[in-house]
C-alpha positions, 0 to 999 in steps of 0.5 A: 500500500502507497504511504509516506510515513508520518505521525498526523493528529487524528482525524476520527471520521467515520466514512459510511460509504452512502456515496461513490465519486467518480473522476472525470474522464475516467471509464466507469462502465469499461475497462480502461485500455493500454498497449502492451507493445512497449520495449519496457512492457512485460507480456507475461507479467501482469501490468495495469493497462495504464498510469499507476499499479501497486499492491494485489489485493483481493485475490481469489479463485472462484468455483469455476476456476477463474482466478480474480486479480485486483489490485491498488490503482490510480487511473489518472496518473503514472505515480501512486496515489489516488486508490481505487482498486484495478480488476483482471481475471484469468483462467491460467495467471497469465492470459489476463481479461481486463476489467473495469474499476472494481473500487471507487472511493467514496469521496475526492479525498478517499482513497481505497487501500489494500485488501482481499476477497473472500467467496461468501458461500454459505451466506454467512453475512446474509448478503447472498440469499439463495447463492454460492458465489458471493464475494465479499471485498475487505479493505481500507479507507483511508481519509486524505482531506485536504491532502492531509492523511487522516483516519484510516478504517476497514470496511466490506462491499459486497458482489453478487455477481462472482467479483465484477460489481460491488455495492459498499456495506451501509454499515461500515467501518466494520472496524474504526479505531481512531487510528491514520495507521491501521490498514491492509485487512486480510481474511480468511475462513477458518475451518476448525473454529467456523469463524472468518479471520482477518489480520490487519496491520496497526503499522505504525506501533509493529502490530498485526491484530487478529479479529474473528467474526461469525458474519463479516461485518461485526468482528473481536479482537483476538489477540496481537502479532507485535514487533518480531523481525525486522520491523523498519519504519512501518508494519504493512500489508501482513498475510495469514496462510494455511499451506503443505509441509513437503515430505510431511502430511501435516501442513503449517501455517506462515505469517508473512509481514511486509516492511516499508521503509527499512528493508535490509537493502533499502526501501520496501520488503517482505518477510515471514514467519512459520508457525502455528494458528489454533483460529486466535493466536499465530504461535511462531515455531522459532524466532528465525527472520526469513525474507521473501525474495533476495533482490529488491523488487518483490513487496507486499506479496498476497496469496489468493483465497480459494486454495485448499491448504493441502493444495502448493499456495499462490501467490503474486507480489508486487514488482517494484519498490517505494523507493524508486516506483515513481521515478521508473522510465516506464511511465514517461515514455509509456504511460505506466508503472510497475508489474506483479511477479510472475505467479508463484507456487508456494509451500513449506520444506524442511532444508538443510542447515537453514529449516523451515523454508517457503519454496516459491517457483514459477507457477505451470510455467511450461503451459506458456512456452511457445517453441523450444531455443535449445535443450541438451540434457548432457552438456557438460562443461562449455557455453551455449549463444542463443539469438533470441530477437525474432521471439515476438514476446522478448520473454524467455525461461532458461533452466539449468540442472546438475545432477549426480553431485557429491560433497567431494564434487560440490563444485563448478559455476553456472552463468546466465548473461542477457545482452543486447546486440545493439549496447552491449547492455546486460542483466547476468546471473551466476551461480557457483555450486559452492559459494553465493548465487548473485544477479547483477543489473548495473549494466543497464543504463536507461536508469540512474537513481541512488536507490536502484543497488544493481548486485545482489546474492543470496547463500544458497545451501547443498541439500545432499540430493545430489542435485543444483539447479537456477532457472530464470524468467525475463520478460523486457523489464523484469528478471526473476531467478529461482535457485534450487527449485524456489529455495530462493528466489529473485525478482529485479527489474531493469531498464535497458536502452536497447533490447535485450536479445542475446543470450550466453549460458557458460558452465564451468569447473564441473567435475566430468562424472556429474551432469549438466542439462540446459534447457530455453524456451521462447514464451509466449506472447500473453497480451498478443491474442488480447489486442484489437487490429490497432494494438489496443488491449480494450479489456472486457466490455462485455460484462454487466 
């Protein structure tokens, strides 16, 4: 959620949403259109049709298997502010159809901040008689009277058409504690207690409040989780999620908290804690702070509601950083800013020498392979050069796998370098099997900023299972790296003066008795089929 942390005088204004403010010139009955053909515009990652996007909000999968992505959206400018909820839908999390704006503010001086959405299949709220597909959005309304930050409180709106249009609850706000730093509710259904559970941030107090409800309208405070891990200047965007434990029949709980500013690398970052939840209290299994990403551009991640706890969970992160998101060149040159990470599968595992670890790997990436550019299952030490300038999407998935390793043969190096044939600019990934894996974006030159630091690394652990793997997705202005099946992940934006269109893969220093396989696949242009003859994506103009 966009905010500059300030200490405001309390403006204890209760804003029952009996009206809606529509900005002049912003479409209300149809989606905002946009072009997805710019040199920086991702073709696989989700980005808004125009203007500015930040946190994913209200993610859910409906009973027909359609994924709904709402997101913090400024429909009038390419900088943060004036938040609404944008909306898009997909059947596979890669091919998206833009929908019309889902949530509007009640007044010009109110923003609709981050929140969540749930399916009220049993009509606990009473909003949906005779329905099993009712959707309730839970969100923060933030007052900005005369441009000055005021009260933040929690509100709900309900949708009787599956999440396309919403009506604000006349009894809003559902929780108002007269605070200027109280935001980002994430709600789940807790089967064992038969109650809804909300985690919400008292951001400046470094507290995650836990509330319970029988009907989504009346909430009772149950407990607090406070002053754990990194605190920075504010806690934001909490998620509480149950997920599977690899190699174990049990599930465990994860509490994810975002911090901004004050990340170890600067700006914004997300951390998580592994533990148990009894319906009212979250108890971590240890005091370890674990980060979701070892680079700098993954924040405010949210998990989809509607995924059974025994299945790998699915999430999106906002692929940017508050230190420079309003300044990156896509706004001035192409009229949009910010993208999401690729969708991620996430689950827990016990990793040698690390302990509990939340794995993060691309969701079903093979479904958008369009062409095999290279594959060699017995590569060994060597170099592959690939010109991908003719790939329509300009996006690739690259994977290197080493097998047959032992503790005594754990050596060698994997390098992936994505290069511009025009300017020589490049981004690179290096993964020595016996040392830290790194990412370098410092040789692209279209954006200079002191906070746009350029090198990141992580200390990965060899698990002892004889394998080592590195995978990467590159998509115009974003690079994502996944180490050892998602044991560690890095999300990195970059801006080159000329498009990167060549790939060099080098493997060296491997023992002859280990096997190295290399694969490179072109990815589909997921937006191309949505564009009209003028190249404009107009979105869904038929849904009522």
